[in-house]
N, C-alpha and C positions, 0 to 999 in steps of 0.2 A: 745333434747328439747321436752318436752311433748306437746300434742295437746293443752291443756288448756293454758299453758305458751305461746305457739305460738300465740294463739288467743288474749290473753291479750296484748302481745307485739305489735301485728298488730293494735289493737284498740288504744293503746297509741300513736303510730306513726301517725296514721291517724288523731287523734285529734290534735296532734302537727302541722301537715300540715295545717289543717283548721284554727287553732288559729293564726299562725304566717305568713300565706301566704301573706297577704297584707303588712306586715312589711318588707319582704325580697326584697332587691334591686338587680337587675341583676349584677350591676357593683361594688358595694361597700361592698361586704360581703365575708368572707372567713372562712372556718371551722378551729377551733383550732386543729383539727386532721391533717390538712395540715401543720400547723406550727410544730406539733410533728414530722411529716414525714420529714420535712426539717431538724429539729434538729437531727433526727436519721441518716439522710444522712451525716450531719457534723460529727456525732460520728463515723460512718463507715469509713469516710476518716481519722479521727483522729486515729482510731485503726490501720489502714494500715500504717500510718506514724510511729506509735509507734513500729510496727513490724519491719519496715525497719531500724529505728534507733537502735533497739536492735541487728539486724544483723550486722550493721556497727560497733557497739561496740565490737562484738565478733571478727571481723576481723581486729581490729585496730593494735594490737601487735606493730611491729617496726615502722609501718607507723604513729603511733600515735604521736611520737616525731617529725618526719620529717615534717609532714603536719600540725602540731598543732591541730591534730584531737581531742585530749583529751580536749583542750580548747574549740573547737567547740561543742563537745558533752556536756560539762558542761554548756555552755551558752545556747545551744539549749534546754537542759532539764529544765533549769531555766525558760525560756520563755514558754516552753511547759507546765510546772506545772501551771503557771498563766492561760494559755489557758484552761486547764482541769478544774480548779476551777471555772472559769467563766462559762463554759459550764454546770457544775453541778448546778450552782446557777440558771440558767434560765430554766433548765429542771425539777425543782421541781414542784410537782403537784399543790401546792398552787399558784405558780406564773402563771401557765397556766390557772388555774381556774379563776383568778382575772384579766386577761388581758382585758376582756370585761367591767368589772365593776369599776375598779380602775385605774384612770389616772396615779397616781404615779407609780403603778406597771408596766404599759405599758411603761412609760418614762424610768424607770430603766431597763426594758427589752431591749429597743432600745439602751441605753447607753452601756449595757454589750455586745450586739451583735457587736456594733462598736468597742468595746475594743478587742473582739476576732478577728475582721477583721484587726485591727492595729497590734495585736500580730502576726497574720499570715503574714502580710507584713514584719515584722521584721525577722520572721523565713525564709522567702524567701531570704531576703538580706543576712542572715547568710550562706545560702546554696550557694549563688552566690560568696560570699567571699571565701568559702572553695574551690569552683570550680576553682577560680582564683589562689588560693594557690597551688592546685594540678597541674594546668598548668605550674606554675613557677617551681615547684619542679620536675615535670616529666622529666625535661631535665638532671637529674642526672642519667646517664646510669649505673653507678656502683652500685646504690641502687635498681633501679626498674627493676630487672631481676628476673627470676624464680618465686618463691612463692610470693615475694613482688610485682612483676609486676602483678601477677594475682589478688592479694588483691587490688592493686591500681585500676585495671579495674573494680573489683566488687564494690568498694567504689564509683567510678565515676558513674556507672550505678544506684546504690542505691540513690545517691544524685539527679541524673536526675529524678528518679521516684518520689522522694519527691517534686521536683520542679514542677512536673506535677500535683500532688495532691493538694498542698497548694493553688494555684490560684482557684481551684474548691471550697475550703472552703471559700475563700474570696468572690467568686461569690455567693455562697449560703447565706452568711451573708448579702451581699448587697440586695439580693432578699428578705430576711426576713425583713430587715429594711423597704424596700419599701412597702411590703404588710401589715405590722403591723401599719405603719404610716398612710397609705392611705385608709385602709378598716376597716369596722366593723367586729368584730370577732364573729363567730357563735359558741356557746357552745354545741349545740345539736348534735345528731348523724349525721355524714357527709352524710349518704345515704338519710336522710330526706331533707337536703339542696340540694343535687344533684337532687332529684325528683322535688322539688319546682322550681328550676331554669330551669329544663327541660320543665316543664309545662308552665312556664312564657315565655320561648322562642318559644312556640307554637309547639314543636316537638310532634309527635304522639308516644304513648307508649302502648304496649300490656299489658293487665291486668296481664298475667302471669309474665311478666318482672317486672311490678309494684310491685307485691307481692315479687318477688325474691329480688328486690333491697332494700326493706325496712325491710325484715326479714333476709336477708343474706342466704336464702335457694333457691335452684333451684326449688324445688317443696315441697309440703306438706310431701313428703316422707322423706325429711330431708337432701338431699345432700348439703354439704357446698358450698356456692357460690364462695368463694375464696379458692384457694388451699393452705391450711396451714397444717403444720406438728408439732406435739408436740415433742419438744426436751427435754427429761427428764434428770435431773441431771446436766445440763450445764447452762441453764438460767431459772430463776424462777421469778414469779411475785406474788404479794399479791392481793387477791380479797378483796371485801369490808368487808368481815367478818374476815379478818386477816389471812385467810388460804393461804398457799403457794402452788401454782400449777405450772405444767410445762408451760413454756411460748411458745405459738405457733409462729412459724416463717414460712415464705413462703418457698415453695419447692426450689425456686431459691436461696434464702439466705442459705438454708441448704446445697445445693450442692456446692455453691461457698465457703462458710465459713467453713463448717464442712463436707466435702465429706467423703463417706465410705472409709475404708482402710487407711486413712491418720490420723496420731496422731493429736489430737486436741490441738492447741497451747494455752492451758490454764494451769496456775500454780495452782496445788491442793496439799496441804500439802508440798509446796515448791518444788514439782516435776512437770516438764513440759512434756506434751505429753503422759501421762499415760492413757488418755481416748481415746477410739477408737470404731467405730462400723462397722459392716460388713453386706453385703447383700449376701444371698445364691447365689452361682454361679455354672454354669454347669462345668466349667473347673478348679475349685479350690477345693483343699482339705484343710479344716481349722481344726486345732486341737491344744489342749493345750499340751505343752511339758511335763508337769507334769501329769503322768497317773492318779493321784487321782482327777484331776479337770475335770469336765464335763461342756462344754460350749454349750448352746442351743441358736443358733442365732435366731431361730423363736421367742423366748421369748423376744429378744431385739429389734426386728424390726417387726412392725405390718403393714400388707398390706391387704387391702380389696381385696379378691381374685376375686370378681365379677367385680369390677370397675377398679382394678389395682391401686387404689389410696393409697399412702403412708400415714398412719395415725399417727404413732408415732415411735420414735427412742429413745432407751436408751443405750448410749455408755457403754462399759465395762471398768471398771477401773482396770488396771493390777497391780497397786500398791495402794491398798486400805488399808489405815492405820486406823484400829479401834482396840478396845480391843480384840475382838475374833480372827480377822485375824492374829494379831501379836502373840498372845499367842499360836495359833495352827499352826503358821508358814505357812499360806496359801498363799505363794508366787508362782506365776506361769508365764510362758511365752507362747506366741502363735506363731504358725508357719503356714504360707500359702505356699502351693505347687501349683504353677500356671502352667498349661499345656499350651505350646505355640502352636498356631494354625498352622496346617500343618506339625508339627515336633513331633517326639517322644522324647520330651525334656521338661524341665520345669525350672522355676526360683523360688527362695525361698525368702520369706520375714519373718523375725523374729521380733516380737514385745515384748516389756517389758524387764525387767532385774531381774531375780530371785536373782542374787548376790546383786544388789543394794537393793532389797526389804528385803533380809535377813539381810543385814548390818543395814538398818533402824530399822527393828523389834528388832534386837539384842540390839541396843542402846536405843530404846524406852523402852525395857524391864528393863533397868537399872533405869528408872524413877520410883519413889516410887508409884505413882498413875497415871493411864492413864488420869484422869481428869486434872492433873497438866500439861499435855503436851500442852503447848501453842505454837502458831506459832513461837514465838521467839526461843523456845527450839528446835523445829524441824529444824529451820534454823541453829542453832548452831551444831546440830547433822550432818547436811548435810555438813557444813563447815569442820568438822572433817573428814568425809568420803572423801571429796574433796582433802584434804591434803594427805591422804593415797593414793588416786587414782593418784595424780600428781607424787608422788614418783615412783609408779609402771609404770606410763606412760613414764616418762623420762628415767627410767632404761631400759624398754622394747624396746622402739623405739629410744632411744639414741637421744633425741631431747632437745634442749635448751629452746624452747619456752614453753609458759604456756599450760598446758593440757586443754582439752575440759571440758565443764561443765558436771560433772558426773550425775547431776540430770535433764538433758535435754534429754528426749527420743524423741524429735522432730528431732534429727539429727541421721545420720546413718553412719556406716562403710559400705563399699560396695566392690563388686568384680569389677575390672576394665574392665572385659568383660561383665558386666551387668547381671551376672547370679544370684546375690543374694544381699540382704541388711539386715542389722541388726540394730535395735535401741538400742541394749544393749551396753552401753559405755565400758563394760569389754570385748567385743569381739574384742580384738586386733588382733586375728587370726581368719580366716574364720571358722564359726561354722557349715558350710555345707560340709566340706571336705569329710566326709564319704558318703554323698548323691550325691555329684557332680561327674560326670564322669571324669572331668579334675582334680579336687582336689584329688580324691581317687587314681589316678595314680601317685601322687607326694609324696607318703609316709608320709602324714600328714602335710606337709609343702608346702603351695601353695603361690607363690610370686605374684599371681593375686589379693590378698586382699589389699585394699588401706591402706595407712599410714596416711590418713587424713579423717575427717568426713565432710559430707554435710547435708544440710537441707533435710528432707524427701521430695521426689519429689511431686509436685502438682498433685493431682488426679482430673481428669476431668470426670464428669458423662455425657455421650454423648446421645443427643436426636435425634430421627427422627421426622420430623415435617409434619403435614398435615393441609390443608386448605379447608374449606367448601366454594367452589366457588358458592355462592348463589346470583343470580341477580346482576351481576357486572354492573356498570355504565361505558360504553365505551365512550371515547371522540374521536375527529378527530385524525386520524393517522398522525404521523410524519414520512415521508418516508414510510417504511414498519413496523414501530414500533407502536403498538397499546396500548395506555395508558388506564388504567381502575382504578376504585375505587369500594370497596365493604364496605357497612356500616352494622354494627351490625351482623357480621358473627362469625363463630367459628373457632378457631385454637387450635390444640392439639399438645402436645409433648409426645412421647413415649420413655422413657429412657430404653435402652436395655443393656447397658454395661458401664463399666468405663475403662479409659485408664490412663496410666502414663508412663513417661520415667524412666527406671531404670538408676540410676547414673552409670557412666562409666568413662573411662579415659578422655573423653571430656564431655562437658555439657549435650549433648543429647545422651543417651544410647539407648538400644533397647526398643521398645514400648511393654508394657505389657497390654493385654486386658483381662478384666474379664467380662464374659457374664452372665448376671443375669438369674436365673432360671425362674423368672416371670418378665416381663417388668413392669415398673412403669409408670402410665399414669398421665399426668397433662393436665387438660382442662382449657383453658383461658375462662374467662367470655366473653360475647359478646364484640367483638372488631372491629376495623376499619382497612382496608387494602388499600394500594395504590400500583400500580405496572404497569407493561407493558408486552406485549407479542411480541415475535419475530416469524417470519415464520420459523418453524423448518427446512423445506426443503431448504430454502436459507442458513441457518447456516450450514447444512450438506453439501450443494454444495460448499460453500466457503472452508470448511475443506477438502473436496474431491479434490478440485482444488489445494489446498496447498500441499497435499500429492502426487499428480500426478507427477511422475518423468519426464514426457515429457514436463511439463509446466515450462518455465524459469522465471527468475526475481523474485525469492522468497524473502520475507523479511529476513534480517540477524540479528543475535543477537551476540553482542560482548561478548566473553567468557573470553579472556585474553586481557586486555587493553594494548596497543591500537590496536594491529595488528591481533589478532586471532579471527576469526568470524566463526559462524556456521549457516547454513540456518535454519529457524524456523521449517521446517518439520523434520529435523534431531534432533533438540532439543526435539520435541514432541514425536518422536519415542523413544528417550532415556528415557524420563519420563515413557512412557508406558512399556518399557522393565523392568525398575526398579520396577514399580508397579506390574507387573506380576511375576517377579523373586523373589520379597520379599513377595509374597503371600498377595498382596494388602497392602503392607507397613508394615505388622506386623512381618516380619521375616527378617529385614534388616541386623541384625548381622550375621545370617547364610549365607546370600548372600555375605556380604562384607568381610568375613573371607577368601574367595577364593583369589587366586593370580590374578594379573592383566591379565596374560595369559589366565587363566580359564574364567574370566569374559568376555574378548574380544572374546574368542572362542565361548562362548555361545551366545554372542550378534550377532555375524555373522550368526549363525544358526537361531537365532530368526528372524532377518531381512529377511532372505531367505524364511522363512515360515510365514511371518507376516500376521495375520488375520486383514485385513483392515476394515472390517465391525465392528469388535470389537473395533479396535482403534478409529474409527470415533465416536462410541457411548461413549467411554471413554472421548473423547475430547469435545463432546457436553455437557456432564455433567460438565467437567472442566470449560467451558465457562459459563454455567448457574450458577455454584457455585461462580465463580469469579465475575460475574455481580451482583449477589445477595449481596456479600460482599461490592462491590463498591456502590451499590444503598443504602444499609443501612448506610454506612459512609456519603454519600451525603445527605440523608434525615436528619440524625442526625445533620450534620453541618448546613445545610440550614434552618432547622426548629428549631434549637437550642434545641434538645432533647437528653438526655443522651443515649448513645448506648445501655445500659442495659435495657432501657425502650422500646426497639424495638426488633423485631425478623425478620430474613429474611427467605424467602421460595422460592425455585425454583422447577419447575416441568417440566419434559419432557412429553408432551402430543402428542403422535404420531397420535392418532385418530383425533385430531383437527388440526394437523400440527402446533403446537404452543410450544414454549419454554417460560414458564411463570416465571417471576421474580417479587417478591412482598416483601413488608415490612409491618408488622403488629404491632399494639400497644401491648406491653407486660405489660399491666396494667389493673386495674379493670374498668369495664363498658365502655371501650373505651374512657376514660375521656380526652385523649390528643386530640381527634378529628382531626387526621392528614389529613383527607379528606378535611375538610373546611380550615384547616390551610394551606395546600398545595395550594388550589385554591386561597386563599387570597395572598399567597406569590408569586406564579408564574403566576397568572391570568388565566392560563389554564394548564391542564395536558400535553398537547402537548409541551407547552413552558418549562414545568418542565423536560420532557424527552430531549428536545433540550439542555437545560442547563446541565443536568446530563452528556450527552455524551460529550459536549464541555469541561466541567471541568475534567471528567475522562481521556479523551485523553491528555489534557494538563498536568495533574498530572503524568500520566504514562510515558509520553515522558520526562518530566523534571526530573523525578526520575532517569531515565537511564542516563541522562546528569550529575546528581549529583553524581551517583556512579562512572562514568568515571572520573569526576573531583577529587573525593576523592582518587581514585587509582593513578591518575596522581600526586597529591600532595604528596602522600605517597612515590611514586617512586623517586621523586626529592630529598627525604631525605635519600636515601639508603646510601649515602657516610658517613652519621653520625651514621650509625647503628653499632651494635656490630659486630666485625669481624667474629664471629662464625656464624652469621645469613646468611651471603652472600652465602656460599656453600650449606646451607640448602635450601635457596630460589632456587638455581640452580637445586638441586635434585628434589624438589617438582614440579617445572615447567616442568622439563624433563618428569616426570611420567604423569603429567596432560596432556601434549601435546601429549603423546602416545595415550591417550583416544580420544582427539579431532581429531587427524589424522585418527582415526578409526571411526569417526562420532558418538562417544558415549560421552555424556555430563553428568558429575556428579556435583550436587550442592556442595557448600563448605562443609556443614555438613556431607554429604554422603561421600565425598572424604576423609575428615579427619578421619572419622570412618574407612574407608577402609585402610588408611595408617597404622593405629594402629592395627586393627584386623587381617590384612593379614600378619603382621610382617615386612612390608616395612620400618617402622621406625627403626627396629633393623638393617636391611640391610644398611640403610642410615648411622646410627651411626657407623657401622663397616667400611663402605667405608671412612667415614670422619676420623676415627682413623688411617686407613691405609695411609691416606694422611697427617698425622701429627697433626690433630685437636683432642684434648682430649675432648671427650663428650660421655656420656652414654645414653642409650635409654630413661631413665626417664627424664634426662635433655633436651634431644631433644624434647620430648613431650611438654615441657614448651615453646618451641620456635615455635611450629607448626602454631598456629593461626596468630602470627605476620608475620611469613615467607610467609604464603599463601597470606596474604593481600599485602605484598610488592611485591610478585611475579606477581601481577596484575590480579590474578584470581578473577572474579567478585563475590562479596559477595551477589549479588541479580541477578542471571541469569534469573530467571523466577518468582520472587515474594518473598516478605519478609514483615515483620511487618510494614515497612515504606510505602508500596504501597498497597498490597492486602490481606495480612494475618491479622487475628483478634486475639487479646489477649484473648478475652472472647466472648462467644456466638456462636462460630463456631460448626457446627454439626460433623466436623471431626478435632478436635482441634490439634492432634499431627501428622496428615497426610497432612497438608496443603501444604507442599512443593511438594507433589506428586499430589494432587488433585486440585490444582489451577494453572492457567497459565496467568501471566500478559501479555506476548507477544502475545499469541493467542487472548486473549480478546481485546487487543489494535488493533490488525490487523482487527478483525471482526468489532469493533466499527468504525474504520476508513473507512472500506468498506461500511458499512451500512449508514454512515453519509455523504458519498460522498467526504471524504477527501483523499481517496486513490482509484485508479482504481485497479481492480483485473483481473487477467488473468484466463480464464477457457474455457472449451468446451461448445459449445452451447447446446448440448444434455444433459448436466448436469446442469451447472450454468445458462445458458440462459433460458432453459425451466423452471427451478425452479423459476426464476424471472418473466417470462411472465405469468405463471400460477397464480400469485398473483392477477391478474385482477379480480375484482368482478363485475364491472359495465361497464367499457369502456376500449378498447385497441386500441390505435392509433399507426399504424406501418408505418414507412418510411423506406422501404427496397427495393433497386433496384432489388434484386434477391430473388426468392422463389423457393424451390424445393418441392418434395413430402412430406418430413418431415415437412417443414414449412407450407404446405397446411393442413396437418393433425392437427398441432397445432392450426391454425386459426379456423378450423372447430370445434375442441374440445372446444375452448373458446366460440364460437357462440352457441354451443349446451347447454352451461351452462348459457345462457341468457346474455352473455357479448356482448355489442354493439361494433362490430369490424369495424374499418376503415383502409384501406390499400392504401398507395401510392407506386407504383412500376413502373418499366419500361414497355414499350409496349409489349415486347416479353413475359414477365411473365404474363401480363394481358391477352394476347391472349391465352396463354396456360391454365391458371387456372381461368380466370375472371368469366366465366359462372358458373363453379362449385361453386365458392365462393358466387356468388350472390344468388344461390339457398338456401344458409344457412343464407341469410339476411345480408351478409357482403358487406359493401360499398367499391367499388374498384375504385381507381383513378389512372390516368396515367400521368406521367411527360413527357412534350413535349421536355425537354432538358435532356442531360445526367446527371445521378444521381451518386453521390459518397458518400455523407453522409448517415449514418445509425443511426436512433434513434427510441425510442419507448416511448409513454406516457401511463402510467397506471392509470386509474381512475382519470384522471385530477389532480394527486397529485405528481407522481414521473416520472421524465424523465430519461430514460436509454440511455446514450450516449455510443455508442459501435462501434466496427469494425465488428460486427456480422450481417450478413444478415439472413433472414429466409431460409437459405440454407446452405449446408455443415456444419450441426450442430455438426459434430464430430471434426471440426477444432478448433484451439485455438484462442481466441479473447479476447479483453479487454472490460471490462464493468465498467461504473461509474454511481452512483446514484446521481441525483440532485432533491432537494425538489422543488415543484412547488405550487404556489397559484392557486386554481381552476379557478379563473378569468383569470389569466395569461395564463393558459393552454388552456382555451376556446378561448381566443383571438389569441393565436399562431396557434391553429388548424384551426380556421376560416380564418385567413390571408393566410395560406398555401393552403387551399382548394379553396379559391376564387381567387387565384393568376392566372395570365395569362398563366403561364407555366404548370398549372395542369388542367386536364379535367376529367369529370366523364366517367367511362368506360361503 
């Protein structure tokens, strides 16, 4: 934007503010832009539903008849078409422009929104009917086994996903009706309305921010105020002069809907998934397989090297059908060779299909004129290619079912070991045999290549987050937990790499990580933050006590229901072992290919040389990460804010002895105002923290009960299971118990990967065949997930998407099973909130607690020794007012020394047995610990106190007849 244009724009908006200031009401006005955003949100939900229904349609095959799935899809699509037409109608420009001025347009808008809401309700009912049909039909064991059983599970999960999305559409519709009916609609720029309302509310605003908010710029230098990226060739918009330009979308939308390395699910010239974009990476070699084609990624992705901001993206079209490309036969494929961290090894990803492109161009060449090539003709050409493909597919793979869509490059063939994928539908055999060390040893025929296709794995662009902790507002602490809020601060995200699961024999294969050459930075506009701080020293002391082998009565975790348990410390050491052995989770397949004997042997050596300090730091981060997830879910639910509109942040601050947990608004201008919203909802931040802990503990405890109940119900139905399943269950349980007996715990996904990758599945199949059960390795793999569930092995040993994992927004999306801990976080929350006592040594846990005293320390301890004396003096030297009630012997020994440091000493006239401490008139520590023998093991429990209650308790004790001043 030129300087003159900027000045004119500023003048226009200032004049608008002056002209309409008196007309704008605080309560009854809403921007038409907000209505557009709500409609966009509905459209996003609609697009996701459309994707899911398309996936269901592809997996229908034999289940279609049994479940009446085709009838469901036909009726669903009919209703869905009405839904789409209604949405198109109200999104028209002329409708939105006339909402303010024409009452009939407004009324028609409301009627249409209600129509969409009703259609959504009908779609929900259709899904419920299908679910009921599935439940009735799933009792047919002869049908729902093997591939059909897998398809049934997929359809169940997809329908459940649709059932989650549709109510959100209905909710958005109800909100739209409410705001359009009850408010005046503002047609001007939303930033002007935002400023007028800010000024009317009496809020202060800096002149620099005033300029930023009405111009969209951070400064006159011209930095965009909102983080938007131009996505070229995918979405376009028309400007007022009728020219088409790339449509800007936010960086969040780009990374969620069109991430790099993942084929874009758009149909262009009747081909899906031909568009794709890449970011230059340190560990990736990207090249075109046709030596005549040169790909310059720098040209397709524009990044500001000074700020790290992503400016524009232009995806490459691997099947670009125009006159020149078809006549010159410019078809090509692309290959990614991705080096694996910590290993001299790589995985391969092939994009595009030269064979498909050549067939398209050959048939297009038969058309007399390129201009005559309509969409309908391309569709007919593809249908012909599809028929040819199906003949080859059935002949090659000897399958009776329908072949896959030849024109869908969004699906992949894959190596069952997770070493490669190809989007080329013609790659019925592995195209990487000559490059792969396994394939090259097998004489050009590798049986590790799949005989089915899967959707290209979801790519996650992973951020690191930072928070400018600028002038936080602290509130009264709840126990040792200190809540805070920060207004108008800055949060940034630094995107450093992308991750995805390679498809494999089970759903979650090895993780591939692509490290960008240059990080991409996203700065949030001024935003608001709420959160809390925990004393880092207490958290560390609780963990240290948990890991101490001399301390008894550790919490237990049920691993195999109902009888097999493992203590929490052993579970955590297991997680840390897997974290280290898999190179921080990124080389799980290399680790799991080892035999059980090798893994257990290495585990024994690992525990003998365990670095406890490193383990403690790992667990501190696990607690911070898990608490941040839980806090975001809590704020989202309690304040009724969509999770994607929030970001979590956690920080280990050793210098301040704090573990910081926070949630920030992920939106422009901090418009959600979660600080005031939270105050209004909870009355105080202390009450907010109290409720957060209460709800989190209840949810985590009940989740464990739900898992146990689920496994119990499954086990009661064993007798009705397929006879083949029972011996598989027995074998799996036997292997898993071998690990548990050696104190090593593997989560379900890790264990299943190990069974396949180590060749244990082949051993099981061989043993079953020797006992007279006819089964091959491939068939056995189809039973694994069912068998492990019926065996009672916990599907959520330490965290899953139903308790602490997040589907979206996590900074470690694919490593959550290793980097989160439900059980440890539950233990810490129960200890900090006083729901559970904790055992520990006074010189570690006790001292970390007592040193939290900032103003007053009241001690009721019959015995004090030299270490206790040192602690009391140290507190007094930090200007903490210390009062001690002890026995006469202790007072005689240390009383005069203590008094020199201003410590008030009192003597009990009667024998003392109880021990307790009051810290800052807020927390009472009920314990078996004296201020002596601090290396001994004792119990500690935290109780929250009202300052007035603490004052009365201390006064009553000191003025008692049985206590006198020394």
